[in-house]
Structures are given as C-alpha cells and as structure tokens.
GUBA-602029 format. One record per atom (N, C-alpha, C, O, CB): x, y, z; chain; atom name; residue number from 0. Coordinates in pm, whole numbers, plus 50000, padded with zeros to 5 digits. Glycine has a CB too. Layout:
<nodes>
[[X Y Z] A CA NUM]
...
</nodes>
This chain:
<nodes>
[[50074 49886 50009] A N 0]
[[49993 50003 49996] A CA 0]
[[50090 50121 49998] A C 0]
[[50196 50120 50059] A O 0]
[[49886 50012 50110] A CB 0]
[[50043 50224 49924] A N 1]
[[50117 50346 49918] A CA 1]
[[50072 50458 50014] A C 1]
[[49986 50541 49985] A O 1]
[[50111 50394 49782] A CB 1]
[[50137 50452 50129] A N 2]
[[50092 50540 50231] A CA 2]
[[50127 50695 50205] A C 2]
[[50063 50784 50262] A O 2]
[[50152 50492 50360] A CB 2]
[[50221 50719 50125] A N 3]
[[50258 50846 50103] A CA 3]
[[50148 50904 50010] A C 3]
[[50121 51022 50030] A O 3]
[[50400 50852 50047] A CB 3]
[[50085 50842 49918] A N 4]
[[49981 50890 49841] A CA 4]
[[49861 50920 49922] A C 4]
[[49792 51019 49897] A O 4]
[[49950 50799 49737] A CB 4]
[[49831 50831 50027] A N 5]
[[49722 50858 50110] A CA 5]
[[49735 50970 50202] A C 5]
[[49635 51034 50234] A O 5]
[[49692 50749 50181] A CB 5]
[[49846 50996 50246] A N 6]
[[49886 51120 50340] A CA 6]
[[49842 51254 50281] A C 6]
[[49793 51341 50352] A O 6]
[[50048 51128 50364] A CB 6]
[[49860 51268 50158] A N 7]
[[49833 51398 50098] A CA 7]
[[49685 51427 50087] A C 7]
[[49655 51535 50036] A O 7]
[[49898 51408 49963] A CB 7]
[[49589 51345 50126] A N 8]
[[49443 51383 50128] A CA 8]
[[49413 51411 50271] A C 8]
[[49429 51328 50359] A O 8]
[[49344 51268 50069] A CB 8]
[[49369 51531 50290] A N 9]
[[49310 51576 50419] A CA 9]
[[49177 51498 50437] A C 9]
[[49103 51469 50343] A O 9]
[[49285 51737 50420] A CB 9]
[[49155 51466 50563] A N 10]
[[49034 51393 50595] A CA 10]
[[48893 51478 50558] A C 10]
[[48791 51426 50512] A O 10]
[[49041 51357 50753] A CB 10]
[[48908 51604 50585] A N 11]
[[48795 51689 50567] A CA 11]
[[48771 51699 50414] A C 11]
[[48658 51683 50368] A O 11]
[[48819 51829 50635] A CB 11]
[[48868 51724 50342] A N 12]
[[48858 51730 50191] A CA 12]
[[48805 51605 50134] A C 12]
[[48717 51607 50047] A O 12]
[[48992 51758 50127] A CB 12]
[[48858 51493 50183] A N 13]
[[48820 51369 50135] A CA 13]
[[48663 51347 50166] A C 13]
[[48588 51303 50079] A O 13]
[[48912 51261 50200] A CB 13]
[[48623 51377 50284] A N 14]
[[48487 51356 50320] A CA 14]
[[48393 51452 50226] A C 14]
[[48282 51417 50186] A O 14]
[[48469 51387 50478] A CB 14]
[[48450 51572 50200] A N 15]
[[48381 51668 50116] A CA 15]
[[48368 51610 49966] A C 15]
[[48264 51618 49901] A O 15]
[[48462 51808 50119] A CB 15]
[[48472 51558 49925] A N 16]
[[48474 51488 49793] A CA 16]
[[48370 51369 49789] A C 16]
[[48299 51352 49690] A O 16]
[[48621 51432 49763] A CB 16]
[[48362 51291 49891] A N 17]
[[48272 51184 49900] A CA 17]
[[48127 51231 49907] A C 17]
[[48038 51172 49846] A O 17]
[[48307 51100 50017] A CB 17]
[[48105 51333 49979] A N 18]
[[47968 51382 49992] A CA 18]
[[47923 51445 49867] A C 18]
[[47805 51433 49837] A O 18]
[[47955 51478 50106] A CB 18]
[[48007 51515 49786] A N 19]
[[47977 51571 49658] A CA 19]
[[47936 51453 49564] A C 19]
[[47835 51459 49495] A O 19]
[[48101 51654 49602] A CB 19]
[[48019 51346 49565] A N 20]
[[48005 51240 49489] A CA 20]
[[47865 51164 49496] A C 20]
[[47798 51129 49399] A O 20]
[[48112 51159 49523] A CB 20]
[[47834 51144 49631] A N 21]
[[47706 51071 49673] A CA 21]
[[47594 51168 49620] A C 21]
[[47501 51119 49556] A O 21]
[[47696 51043 49846] A CB 21]
[[47598 51291 49641] A N 22]
[[47492 51389 49603] A CA 22]
[[47477 51383 49454] A C 22]
[[47364 51387 49405] A O 22]
[[47527 51536 49649] A CB 22]
[[47583 51375 49382] A N 23]
[[47576 51363 49227] A CA 23]
[[47512 51253 49181] A C 23]
[[47437 51256 49084] A O 23]
[[47703 51360 49165] A CB 23]
[[47541 51142 49255] A N 24]
[[47475 51004 49215] A CA 24]
[[47330 51016 49238] A C 24]
[[47253 50972 49152] A O 24]
[[47532 50876 49301] A CB 24]
[[47283 51074 49352] A N 25]
[[47148 51092 49403] A CA 25]
[[47064 51171 49288] A C 25]
[[46954 51134 49247] A O 25]
[[47153 51176 49548] A CB 25]
[[47130 51276 49246] A N 26]
[[47064 51369 49148] A CA 26]
[[47055 51292 49009] A C 26]
[[46955 51298 48937] A O 26]
[[47150 51512 49133] A CB 26]
[[47160 51224 48980] A N 27]
[[47153 51156 48842] A CA 27]
[[47046 51037 48853] A C 27]
[[46975 51010 48756] A O 27]
[[47305 51096 48795] A CB 27]
[[47038 50974 48964] A N 28]
[[46933 50861 48977] A CA 28]
[[46794 50925 48976] A C 28]
[[46704 50867 48916] A O 28]
[[46952 50773 49115] A CB 28]
[[46769 51048 49042] A N 29]
[[46643 51109 49025] A CA 29]
[[46618 51155 48889] A C 29]
[[46502 51156 48848] A O 29]
[[46629 51216 49113] A CB 29]
[[46721 51194 48809] A N 30]
[[46696 51218 48670] A CA 30]
[[46653 51099 48593] A C 30]
[[46563 51109 48511] A O 30]
[[46812 51272 48610] A CB 30]
[[46707 51000 48613] A N 31]
[[46677 50863 48548] A CA 31]
[[46537 50835 48571] A C 31]
[[46460 50816 48477] A O 31]
[[46764 50743 48606] A CB 31]
[[46501 50832 48699] A N 32]
[[46377 50797 48744] A CA 32]
[[46264 50885 48685] A C 32]
[[46162 50833 48641] A O 32]
[[46377 50801 48887] A CB 32]
[[46283 51013 48684] A N 33]
[[46200 51113 48625] A CA 33]
[[46167 51101 48478] A C 33]
[[46054 51108 48431] A O 33]
[[46260 51237 48647] A CB 33]
[[46284 51080 48410] A N 34]
[[46274 51071 48263] A CA 34]
[[46240 50932 48198] A C 34]
[[46181 50924 48091] A O 34]
[[46401 51116 48208] A CB 34]
[[46283 50820 48271] A N 35]
[[46252 50691 48212] A CA 35]
[[46138 50613 48262] A C 35]
[[46090 50518 48200] A O 35]
[[46361 50612 48223] A CB 35]
[[46092 50660 48386] A N 36]
[[45969 50584 48454] A CA 36]
[[45848 50681 48461] A C 36]
[[45817 50732 48568] A O 36]
[[46006 50531 48613] A CB 36]
[[45786 50705 48357] A N 37]
[[45669 50804 48375] A CA 37]
[[45554 50735 48435] A C 37]
[[45470 50804 48494] A O 37]
[[45623 50867 48239] A CB 37]
[[45540 50602 48428] A N 38]
[[45431 50540 48487] A CA 38]
[[45438 50547 48641] A C 38]
[[45335 50535 48707] A O 38]
[[45423 50400 48440] A CB 38]
[[45549 50565 48695] A N 39]
[[45559 50580 48836] A CA 39]
[[45492 50707 48890] A C 39]
[[45450 50713 49005] A O 39]
[[45700 50577 48875] A CB 39]
[[45484 50812 48800] A N 40]
[[45406 50934 48845] A CA 40]
[[45280 50946 48788] A C 40]
[[45224 51056 48787] A O 40]
[[45473 51055 48816] A CB 40]
[[45224 50841 48738] A N 41]
[[45096 50841 48660] A CA 41]
[[44977 50888 48750] A C 41]
[[44888 50958 48700] A O 41]
[[45067 50696 48603] A CB 41]
[[44976 50853 48873] A N 42]
[[44864 50888 48966] A CA 42]
[[44889 51018 49040] A C 42]
[[44805 51053 49123] A O 42]
[[44843 50776 49067] A CB 42]
[[44990 51088 49018] A N 43]
[[45032 51210 49078] A CA 43]
[[44983 51324 48995] A C 43]
[[45032 51345 48884] A O 43]
[[45182 51214 49094] A CB 43]
[[44883 51402 49046] A N 44]
[[44835 51522 48960] A CA 44]
[[44936 51635 48963] A C 44]
[[44926 51724 48879] A O 44]
[[44695 51580 49011] A CB 44]
[[45032 51636 49052] A N 45]
[[45113 51754 49055] A CA 45]
[[45235 51753 48955] A C 45]
[[45271 51853 48892] A O 45]
[[45163 51772 49194] A CB 45]
[[45293 51628 48948] A N 46]
[[45408 51621 48851] A CA 46]
[[45343 51557 48714] A C 46]
[[45319 51438 48697] A O 46]
[[45538 51523 48914] A CB 46]
[[45323 51653 48630] A N 47]
[[45267 51624 48499] A CA 47]
[[45381 51601 48398] A C 47]
[[45498 51606 48434] A O 47]
[[45174 51739 48453] A CB 47]
[[45348 51579 48283] A N 48]
[[45452 51544 48173] A CA 48]
[[45557 51650 48161] A C 48]
[[45675 51616 48168] A O 48]
[[45383 51528 48032] A CB 48]
[[45522 51779 48144] A N 49]
[[45619 51886 48115] A CA 49]
[[45703 51903 48240] A C 49]
[[45826 51907 48230] A O 49]
[[45549 52022 48073] A CB 49]
[[45641 51915 48360] A N 50]
[[45719 51939 48482] A CA 50]
[[45808 51822 48507] A C 50]
[[45922 51841 48550] A O 50]
[[45627 51963 48605] A CB 50]
[[45762 51697 48480] A N 51]
[[45841 51572 48508] A CA 51]
[[45977 51581 48419] A C 51]
[[46089 51552 48463] A O 51]
[[45750 51434 48469] A CB 51]
[[45950 51624 48292] A N 52]
[[46064 51614 48200] A CA 52]
[[46155 51734 48239] A C 52]
[[46277 51716 48240] A O 52]
[[46017 51619 48042] A CB 52]
[[46107 51845 48270] A N 53]
[[46181 51963 48301] A CA 53]
[[46262 51937 48428] A C 53]
[[46381 51971 48432] A O 53]
[[46087 52084 48318] A CB 53]
[[46197 51875 48538] A N 54]
[[46274 51846 48655] A CA 54]
[[46388 51753 48637] A C 54]
[[46494 51768 48698] A O 54]
[[46190 51794 48753] A CB 54]
[[46362 51648 48546] A N 55]
[[46449 51543 48499] A CA 55]
[[46575 51608 48449] A C 55]
[[46687 51579 48491] A O 55]
[[46382 51458 48389] A CB 55]
[[46549 51700 48357] A N 56]
[[46661 51759 48281] A CA 56]
[[46745 51845 48375] A C 56]
[[46867 51850 48366] A O 56]
[[46610 51844 48160] A CB 56]
[[46666 51919 48473] A N 57]
[[46748 52004 48561] A CA 57]
[[46833 51918 48656] A C 57]
[[46950 51949 48683] A O 57]
[[46656 52099 48643] A CB 57]
[[46770 51810 48706] A N 58]
[[46835 51730 48814] A CA 58]
[[46949 51661 48729] A C 58]
[[47055 51648 48789] A O 58]
[[46728 51619 48893] A CB 58]
[[46943 51620 48610] A N 59]
[[47052 51562 48543] A CA 59]
[[47170 51659 48522] A C 59]
[[47287 51625 48538] A O 59]
[[47005 51510 48416] A CB 59]
[[47132 51778 48487] A N 60]
[[47242 51878 48451] A CA 60]
[[47317 51910 48579] A C 60]
[[47440 51923 48581] A O 60]
[[47183 52015 48384] A CB 60]
[[47234 51924 48692] A N 61]
[[47302 51962 48825] A CA 61]
[[47386 51845 48874] A C 61]
[[47491 51867 48935] A O 61]
[[47192 52002 48940] A CB 61]
[[47346 51728 48852] A N 62]
[[47417 51599 48888] A CA 62]
[[47560 51602 48819] A C 62]
[[47665 51585 48881] A O 62]
[[47327 51466 48836] A CB 62]
[[47552 51626 48690] A N 63]
[[47669 51637 48605] A CA 63]
[[47756 51744 48639] A C 63]
[[47878 51726 48632] A O 63]
[[47633 51652 48470] A CB 63]
[[47708 51857 48675] A N 64]
[[47793 51960 48720] A CA 64]
[[47860 51924 48860] A C 64]
[[47972 51965 48889] A O 64]
[[47712 52089 48727] A CB 64]
[[47787 51850 48939] A N 65]
[[47851 51802 49069] A CA 65]
[[47971 51706 49038] A C 65]
[[48083 51714 49089] A O 65]
[[47740 51723 49161] A CB 65]
[[47930 51616 48950] A N 66]
[[48042 51519 48908] A CA 66]
[[48165 51591 48861] A C 66]
[[48277 51560 48903] A O 66]
[[47995 51424 48793] A CB 66]
[[48144 51694 48768] A N 67]
[[48260 51777 48716] A CA 67]
[[48335 51841 48829] A C 67]
[[48458 51835 48829] A O 67]
[[48212 51889 48619] A CB 67]
[[48263 51905 48932] A N 68]
[[48316 51991 49037] A CA 68]
[[48404 51886 49122] A C 68]
[[48517 51914 49161] A O 68]
[[48192 52070 49127] A CB 68]
[[48347 51770 49148] A N 69]
[[48418 51679 49228] A CA 69]
[[48543 51635 49157] A C 69]
[[48651 51630 49216] A O 69]
[[48333 51564 49264] A CB 69]
[[48531 51602 49030] A N 70]
[[48641 51559 48946] A CA 70]
[[48765 51666 48943] A C 70]
[[48884 51638 48956] A O 70]
[[48582 51535 48800] A CB 70]
[[48715 51785 48924] A N 71]
[[48826 51897 48916] A CA 71]
[[48882 51910 49051] A C 71]
[[49004 51917 49059] A O 71]
[[48769 52044 48867] A CB 71]
[[48810 51913 49162] A N 72]
[[48869 51922 49290] A CA 72]
[[48971 51804 49327] A C 72]
[[49071 51822 49397] A O 72]
[[48758 51928 49390] A CB 72]
[[48935 51690 49274] A N 73]
[[49036 51573 49299] A CA 73]
[[49150 51588 49213] A C 73]
[[49262 51562 49257] A O 73]
[[48974 51431 49272] A CB 73]
[[49131 51630 49086] A N 74]
[[49246 51638 48994] A CA 74]
[[49339 51742 49042] A C 74]
[[49459 51716 49037] A O 74]
[[49203 51667 48849] A CB 74]
[[49298 51865 49091] A N 75]
[[49385 51975 49143] A CA 75]
[[49467 51913 49261] A C 75]
[[49586 51943 49277] A O 75]
[[49295 52107 49193] A CB 75]
[[49401 51827 49345] A N 76]
[[49453 51767 49465] A CA 76]
[[49582 51666 49418] A C 76]
[[49688 51656 49480] A O 76]
[[49326 51683 49544] A CB 76]
[[49551 51601 49306] A N 77]
[[49647 51497 49250] A CA 77]
[[49763 51583 49202] A C 77]
[[49879 51550 49228] A O 77]
[[49581 51403 49127] A CB 77]
[[49738 51684 49136] A N 78]
[[49857 51774 49075] A CA 78]
[[49949 51826 49180] A C 78]
[[50067 51844 49153] A O 78]
[[49802 51901 48995] A CB 78]
[[49901 51852 49293] A N 79]
[[49986 51933 49394] A CA 79]
[[50096 51845 49442] A C 79]
[[50178 51888 49524] A O 79]
[[49900 51985 49522] A CB 79]
</nodes>
C-alpha cells in the first residue's frame, strides 16, 4: 500500500469529495427515474409530463455539474 499517496489527502477534503460524489449520484438517479419511468408518476396530479421532464433535465444537469466539480477538485489535489 502506498501510504505517501494517502497522506496527501486531508480527511475533511476527502469527506467533502465523498459527499459531493454521493449527492451527484442521487441527482443523476432522480433524473433517470423522472425521465425513464413516467408510469411511476401516473397517479400524481402535481408532477405532469412537462414538469416531470423539466425536473429530470434540471436534476441531470445539476448532477453532471456536481460530478465535474468533484472531479476537478480531486484532479487539482492530485497535481499538487
């Protein structure tokens, strides 16, 4: 095991990276549920077709932005 590589990650920053990654996965899963499973929301009068698609797109884009942010944070840490 390479302990020198593990030492350069601060515990707080690593937990922040893990939190951002988990949140990104949650938003992407919400996007997939909203866009690919319309029958799940069939009996809900609030989430109609247009709102469901709009929320799915927004959640997907936000999830991808979180993935990019976490990736750039970790890449900057690797370069140091």
